[in-house]
N, C-alpha and C positions, 0 to 999 in steps of 0.2 A: 863672293856673295853667298850668304848662308841660304840654304834651301831647307824645306821641311819634307822629310820622307815619311810617308804614311806607312806604318807597319801594321800588317793585317794580323790580328790575334784570333786564335781559334780556341774554343773551349776544349779542354783536355780530358781525356777519358783513360784511366789506367785500368786494364782489363786483365783478368787472370783466368786460368783454367786449371782445374784440379785433375791430377793423375794419380796422386798417391792416395787412393781410396782403399778401404779393406777389399782384399781379393786380388789386387794387382801385385806385380813382382817387383817394380822399380821403386826404390826409395823406402822410407819408413811408413808403415801404414798410419793413416790418420782418419778421424771420423768426419764425414761430410756434413754439410749444413742440413739442419732440419727445415724442411719445406712442406707447408700445408697446401695441398692441392684442392681447389675449389671446383664445383661443377662447371663444365664448359671450357676448361683449360687442359691442354695436354701436359702430361707429366714430363718434367725435364730429365734430360740425360746427364747425370752428374759427371760422367767421364768425358763428354764431348762438348758440352755447352760452356759458354763464357760467362763470367761474372764481373760486374762493374765494381772494382775496388775503390776507385776514387774518381770524382768528376768535378772539375773546377771551372768556373767561368773565366775565360780568356787565358786559362792555363797558368794563372799567377799562383805563387806559393801561398797556401792558406786562404786563397780567395773564396768567395761564396760559392757553394756547391750548387750545381744545376738542380732544378726541381724536376718533377715528373711531367710537367706540362699540363695542359688542360685535358683532362680525361674524365668522363662522366662516371666511370666505375671506381675512381679513386675515393677512398673514404677520408674523412677529416682526421686530423692529427689526434684529436681527443674527441672520439665519437661518443659524447655523453648526451643522453636523452634528457631533454627538458620538457616538463609538463606545465602548462599554464591553465590551471583549472577555471579561470575567470575569462578566458579569451576565446573568440571564435575566429576561424579562418576558413576562406572559401577558395576553391580552385578555379581553373579556367571554365569556359562555357562548354556546354554539350548541346549539339543540335543533331537530332536523328534525321532530319530531312536532308541536310547537307553533308552528313558524314563527319562533322567536326566533333572531336572528343578530346577535350583538354582537361578532363577531370583529374588527371595525374600531374598537372602543371600548377605549381605554386611559385609564382614569380616574386622574388624578393624585391624587385624594382617597383612594384606596385603596392598600394596600400590595401592589403587583402585581410588585415586583421582588425578585430574590434575587441577592445577590452572593457570589462565591467569593473566595478569597485571590488577589489579582492577582500575587503573586509566583510562583504556580504556572502562570502563562501564561494564554493565551486558551482559551476553550471551543472544541473542535474537533468534538466528536461527542456527539450525544444518542440514547440508546437506552432505550425504555420496555419494562419487563419486569414483568409482573403489575401491582402497584399502586405500583411504584417507577420512578424515572427515573435511569438511570445517566448521569453527566455526565463526559465525557473532556476534561480539560485537557491542556496540553502536558507538565506534569510531575506530574499527580496525577489519580487517578480517584476520584470521589465518587458516592454514592447519595443522591438526594433523595426524601423521602417525599411521596407525592401524597395530598391531603386527609386528612392525619393528621400528628400531631407525636409526638415521642419524649419521654417522661418517664423519668428515670434514678432508680433506686432508691438506697438508701444504699450498696449493694454495687457500684454502678456499672453495673447491668444496665439495659438500655433496655426500656421498655414503651411500645408505640405506642397512641396514643389518637386519637379523632376530632378533626379541627381544622377551623377556618374557612378557613384559607389553602390555596390550590390547591397550591402548592409549599411543602412543609414544610421541616424542617431538613435540612442536608446532613450526611451521615456518610461519612467518608473511609475508603477501603480502605487496608489496611496496605501499607507499601512506597512508596518514592519513585519511583513509575513513572507515566507518562503515555503519551499517543499521539503525542507530538511534534506535527508538523504533517502527519501522514499519516492522516487519517481513512479514506482508501480502503483501508488495510490491514485494516480491521475485518471480521470475519466472525463469525457465530454459528450454533451447533448446539445445541439443547436449552438447558441451563443454562451452557454453555461459550461464552465470548467470546474471540475470538483478535485480537490486534493487535500492532503493533510499536511500540517506542520507540527510534528510531534515535539519539537523543541519548545513550542509555545502552547502545547496541549490544545490544538485547534484543528477543527475540520473547516475547510474554507470552500466558498463558492466564488468563482470569478465570472462576472457577467458585464453587461453593458453599464451597470451602476457601480462597478468597481468590485472590491473584495469584501465578502460578508462572512462572518463566523456563523455557520450553521450549527455548531455544537451548542450555541447558546439556546437553541430551541428545546429547552427541557432536558438537556444531557450534559450540562457543564460538569458536574461532579463526576460522572461516569467517565467521560473522555479524559478528564484530569487524572483519574486514577489509573486508567488503562494505557494512555498514550505516553505517560511519563515513564512507564517501566519498560518500554520498548527501546531496545538498542540495536545497533547494526549487527552486533555479533550474536545475539540471542533472540532476535525477533524479526518480524516482517509485517509490512502493511500493504495490502493489495486492494485496489478499487476497480470498479467496473459499472458501466451503465446498463441497467436492465431495461431493454427496449419493450419487453412484453408488458411489464407492470409500470413502466416509466419511473424507475426508482434508481438512486445511486446507492449501490451496494458495496459495503466496506468490510473487509476482513482484517482483524487485528490478531496476530499470533504472537504470543510470548510464552509464558508458562501454560496458558491454555488459549484455545482459539475462540474468538467471538466474531460472528457475522451479523451485521444489521444493515437496515436500509433506511434511506431518507426519501420521503415522498414530497414532491414539490406541490402537489394539489392540496395537501393538508399542512405544508410547511412544517413538518416534524418528523421525527424518527418513529416509524410505525411498527417495526417487527425485528426480533432477533430470530436467527435461523440456526439450524443444528448442523448444517454442512460446513466443511472447511476447504475451500477451493484454493488451488495454487494460482490460477489465473481466471479472469472473467472477461467476457466480451459479448457483444450482440451483433447479429447478422440477419438481415431480412425480416426483422421484426421479432426474432426469437432470441432467447438468452441462453448462453452456453458457458460452461466452466470446465476447468481441467482439474483432475484429481488422479494421483498415481500415473501421470503422463497419458491419461485417457481423456477424450472429449465427451462431455455429458450435456444433453439437452434438458433444460428445465421446463416445467409446465407441459409436459408431454402426456400421453395417455397412460402413463405408468401409475402405480399405486400412489395415493397421497401420502405425504410424509415419508417417502422413500428417496433417500439421496445416496448415490454411489452404492446401490444394492444394500443399503442399511436402512432399517425402519426406525422412525423416531416418534415421539409423542409431541402433540401441540399442547401448549400451556399458556394461561393468561394469569396475570397478577392484578387484582382489583382492589380498590379501597372503597368501602361503603361508609359514607359520611353524611347522613342526612341530620338535620338540626345539630350542627357542630357543637353548640354551646351546652347541650344537654346530655346528661348521662342516659344510655339507652340499654335495653336488654334485647339482643338479636336472637329471635326465637326459630326462624326458619330461613331457608334459602330457596330460591326458585330461579329458573331461567327459561328462556325461550330459544329453541334451536333444535339441533339434531340429538338423537339418542347417542349415548357414548361418552358423555361428560361426567366426571367425577370431581369431588372436592377433596384434595389431599391436605389442605391446611386452611384453618379459619380461626384467626387469633386476634386478640385485642391489642391496643397500644400498651407499651410497658409502663409500669409504675415508677415512681422514684426509687432510688437505691435504698435498700434496707440492709443493716448489718445483721447477719445471721451466723452465730458461732465464728465470729471473727472474720467472716467474709461478707463482701457487699453483693447483694442479689437484686436483680431487677425481675419483678413478676409480670406475668402475662397470662390472660385467660385463653384457653384453647378449647376446641370441640373435637369430638371424634370425626374420623374421616367419613365421608359420605360416598358410598359405592355408586356406580352408574346404574341406570334403569335395568340393564341386562345382568350385570355382575352382582347386583344387590338382591336378585330374586332368590326365593327358596321355597320349597314345598313342604307343608306340614304332612308327614306320613300318616298321621291319624286321620286327618279330614281330607287330605289331597287337595288342599287349597293353596294357592300361590300367594306369598306375601312379599313385600318389598322392604328390604332393610335400608336401602338408600333412597334414591330418587323414585318417586312414583309419578305417573303421567295422568293428567286430566286436561282435555281439550287442548291437546299438544303443548301444554305447559308442564315442565318438570318441576317438582317441589319436594322438599324433604325437611324433617324436623332436625334441629341442632341440639346435640347432647353434649353438655359441658364435660370436659376431660382435664380440668385443671387440678393440680395438686393443692393440698391444704396449705394454708399459710398460718403464721403465728397469730393467735388471737381470733382466728376465723371459726365460725360455727360450723361444725361438721354434721351432715345429715346422716341418714341410715346407711350411707354407702352407695346407694343408687345414683346414677347421673341425673343431674337437674337439667331443666331445659334451657338452652341458650346461654350466652355469655353477656356480662356487663362491660360496656365500653363506650367511649365517646365516638370512636370509629373502629371498623373492623377491617383486616386484611384477609382477602380470599385468594387462594390459589386453586385454579381449576385446570384439569388436564384431561386428555382423551384416554380411554382405556385401550387394551390390546385385543379385546375379544368381540366388541360390537362391530359387525360389518367391516372387518379388516380391509384397509386399502381405500376406503371411501372417504369423502371429505366430511368433516364434522363442523357444522356451522353453529355459531353462537351469536345471537342478536342482542339480548338483554339479560341482565342478571340483577336480582333484587333480593329483598329480605323483609319479612314482617318483624317489627320491632315495637317495644313498649318504652315510653319515656318514663324515667324515674324522678 
């Protein structure tokens, strides 16, 4: 009667030991194996240690080799790093009260990843608000539900329910806007989030009513020209919330630096600034910025118009346009405010193009500059009487005459060479700035600017 004999097979290991190393006397010298020693491991003894030459399962000829077994420190056969720019992953929990810390655990057996549409670009910014997580991609803004899911009714209304997943469903905000590659432009105050999308030449505000283009408030052309020229390699966009003045302050750096602010109370862009910050933030009602790796506080008791130990001038650009349909002669300029303002430019609109000596020329009438009240004074040595070349003051109103400084044009009547009063224009451009000598470091206020004119 035949019987079955169970033969026990064992895995075979063929081990070798090297003796013929350089420096020994037996045999022909040979070069030993090159071994990299990592931190935490003892260096092997090449003359006394054994090496596994071959290891086969069940000892069979050309059978499958045995593996290393389950060891946490063994790396993958092809340790290639993979980057998923549109995916979020979360670790285990952390509880400081119970001492549980699983932040280094990423179990592949659980659904711990959430992926967004890769066509909308990589994830640039995450912001947690209440129980939601706002995710900013290059071309889209989404909201992820935390510890809850959304169930939609037959009418399409979303109802949130408790969920087992940490990151729930993604809900996209309306509009094809993202944050491009400028997460540094992000700033937040209350429920309002501000950021830029330079790929679409837009400055955006995300609030309870969705996404709004705040660059449309009188600055469409300016942002179109300046945002479109910023690239990741040669420019930077930085934003911050000014808690002191309640403004969103934005710095755009490319070939030159521009810093400007958006005011919610007036719903418009109110001012350009001369300083060029690296970063901006607010703390305890104060506004701070960094420059040259130093922290600076704004609106302090330091001199006005002094940023980062450098003094600047304030300037305003105004347009005088009363009676728009009539030609006017602007004769004087006046303002109400502080002493120390001067007119550096006063000019009319340009005419149509004229051909002069084969070139096309646009003409514009201009006036002489108007010095400030202090810088324009001079004393007649004969009479010792003080005169004002620029602004004079009467009842705390500063006024000055405008002298035409335009060049002659073809066919124009030329007077005796002296400057005539005023300029003719439908509207006039006025640029005023503070001087450097009147009460340095003090604030220069400007309330109203006007001009006396005659209609033609």
